[in-house]
C-alpha positions in Angstrom: -82.6 91.2 94.9 -79.5 91.8 97.0 -76.7 93.3 96.1 -73.1 91.1 96.2 -71.2 94.0 95.3 -70.4 97.1 93.5 -67.9 98.5 91.2 -66.8 101.8 89.1 -66.0 99.9 85.9 -62.8 101.4 83.7 -62.7 102.8 80.7 -62.5 100.3 78.0 -65.5 98.3 79.7 -67.3 101.0 79.7 -66.2 101.8 75.9 -67.2 98.5 74.7 -70.5 98.3 76.4 -71.2 101.5 74.5 -70.2 99.8 71.6 -71.8 97.1 71.9 -75.0 98.7 72.8 -74.5 101.1 69.9 -74.5 98.4 67.3 -77.6 96.4 68.5 -79.5 99.0 69.3 -78.7 102.3 67.5 -78.5 104.1 70.9 -75.6 106.0 72.7 -74.9 104.8 76.2 -73.5 108.3 77.4 -73.1 108.7 81.0 -70.3 110.0 83.7 -70.3 107.0 86.0 -70.9 103.5 84.9 -71.3 101.2 87.8 -71.4 96.9 87.9 -73.7 95.7 89.7 -73.2 92.5 91.0 -76.0 90.7 92.3 -76.8 88.0 94.7 -79.2 84.3 93.6 -78.7 85.9 89.6 -76.5 85.4 86.4 -77.6 88.9 86.0 -75.3 91.5 86.1 -76.6 95.1 85.8 -75.0 98.6 85.3 -75.6 101.9 86.7 -75.3 104.8 84.4 -75.5 107.8 86.3 -77.4 105.8 89.1 -80.1 104.6 86.5 -80.1 101.4 85.6 -80.4 101.1 82.3 -77.8 98.4 81.3 -77.6 94.8 82.0 -75.3 91.6 81.1 -77.5 89.2 79.3 -74.7 86.0 78.9 -71.2 87.8 79.5 -73.0 90.5 76.6 -74.4 94.1 77.6 -77.3 95.3 76.6 -80.7 97.9 77.2 -83.1 97.1 80.0 -86.2 98.0 79.9 -85.9 101.1 82.3 -82.5 102.4 79.6 -85.1 100.9 76.1 -87.9 103.8 77.9 -85.0 106.3 78.4 -83.3 106.3 75.2 -85.4 104.7 72.5 -83.6 102.6 70.5 -84.2 102.4 66.4 -82.8 98.9 65.8 -83.3 95.9 67.2 -86.9 96.2 68.0 -90.2 94.0 68.3 -93.3 96.3 67.9 -96.1 94.2 69.6 -100.3 95.3 69.9 -102.3 96.1 72.4 -103.6 92.7 72.8 -100.0 91.4 73.9 -99.3 94.2 75.9 -100.6 92.3 79.3 -99.0 88.7 78.3 -95.6 90.2 77.3 -96.0 92.6 80.3 -96.3 89.9 82.4 -93.7 88.1 80.8 -95.2 86.0 78.9 -93.0 85.1 75.6 -93.5 87.2 72.6 -95.9 84.9 70.4 -96.1 85.8 66.1 -99.4 86.8 66.6 -99.2 89.8 68.6 -96.5 91.3 66.6 -96.8 93.8 64.0 -93.9 94.5 63.6 -90.2 93.7 63.7 -87.1 95.0 62.7 -85.2 93.3 59.4 -82.0 93.4 60.6 -82.9 91.2 63.7 -81.2 87.8 63.5 -82.3 84.0 65.3 -80.1 84.0 68.7 -80.6 88.3 68.8 -81.2 90.2 72.1 -85.0 92.3 71.3 -86.6 94.9 72.5 -90.2 94.5 72.8 -92.2 97.6 72.3 -95.8 98.8 71.8 -97.5 99.6 68.7 -99.3 103.1 70.0 -96.6 105.4 72.4 -93.8 102.7 71.2 -92.9 101.8 75.1 -90.6 99.0 75.9 -92.2 96.3 78.0 -89.6 93.6 77.8 -85.9 92.3 76.6 -86.4 89.2 75.2 -83.8 86.8 72.8 -85.3 86.0 69.3 -86.0 82.5 68.4 -85.8 83.3 64.7 -85.0 86.3 62.1 -86.9 89.7 61.8 -88.2 89.2 59.0 -89.4 86.2 59.7 -91.6 87.3 62.9 -94.9 88.9 61.7 -97.3 85.8 61.3 -100.5 83.4 61.9 -98.2 81.2 65.4 -95.6 80.0 66.6 -92.9 81.9 69.6 -90.5 84.0 68.0 -89.2 85.6 71.0 -88.1 84.0 74.3 -88.5 86.8 77.2 -85.8 87.5 79.7 -86.9 90.7 81.6 -90.1 92.4 81.3 -91.8 95.7 82.9 -92.2 94.9 87.2 -89.8 92.1 87.8 -87.6 92.2 90.3 -84.7 93.7 87.8 -87.9 96.6 86.8 -88.1 97.4 90.4 -84.0 97.7 91.0 -83.1 100.6 92.8 -79.4 101.7 93.9 
């Protein structure tokens, strides 16, 4: 991923990021420096918090990256998958109902969500919910469309 531009964010931009992430995931994104990194050949912009790629913009909406979710451990907006789904989700596959063991009931269709594994609670992916959280556990169907996952170019980005 090539960097197109980098600049520090104004305090009102930082406050908007912090509010959006706190509302969606119930975590505080604190740091001394917030730097926007615009990337070439992608619609995604990245935010470095104290030099770490913790936040990115998806359709102009700030949300935690997989690294950010693992660092800050969200308590809301999380879909938990079983061990059988880990390799698929880690490779960028969409999340299917049979692999889900739990989903936050507060998730609404269209929300951005963190996909975590059951055993250690580690984030594997970020995706968009295709149904409400209380309808995610079941026997068949796709319920989360993957946007960013462990090992993709965004995950491997280094400042």
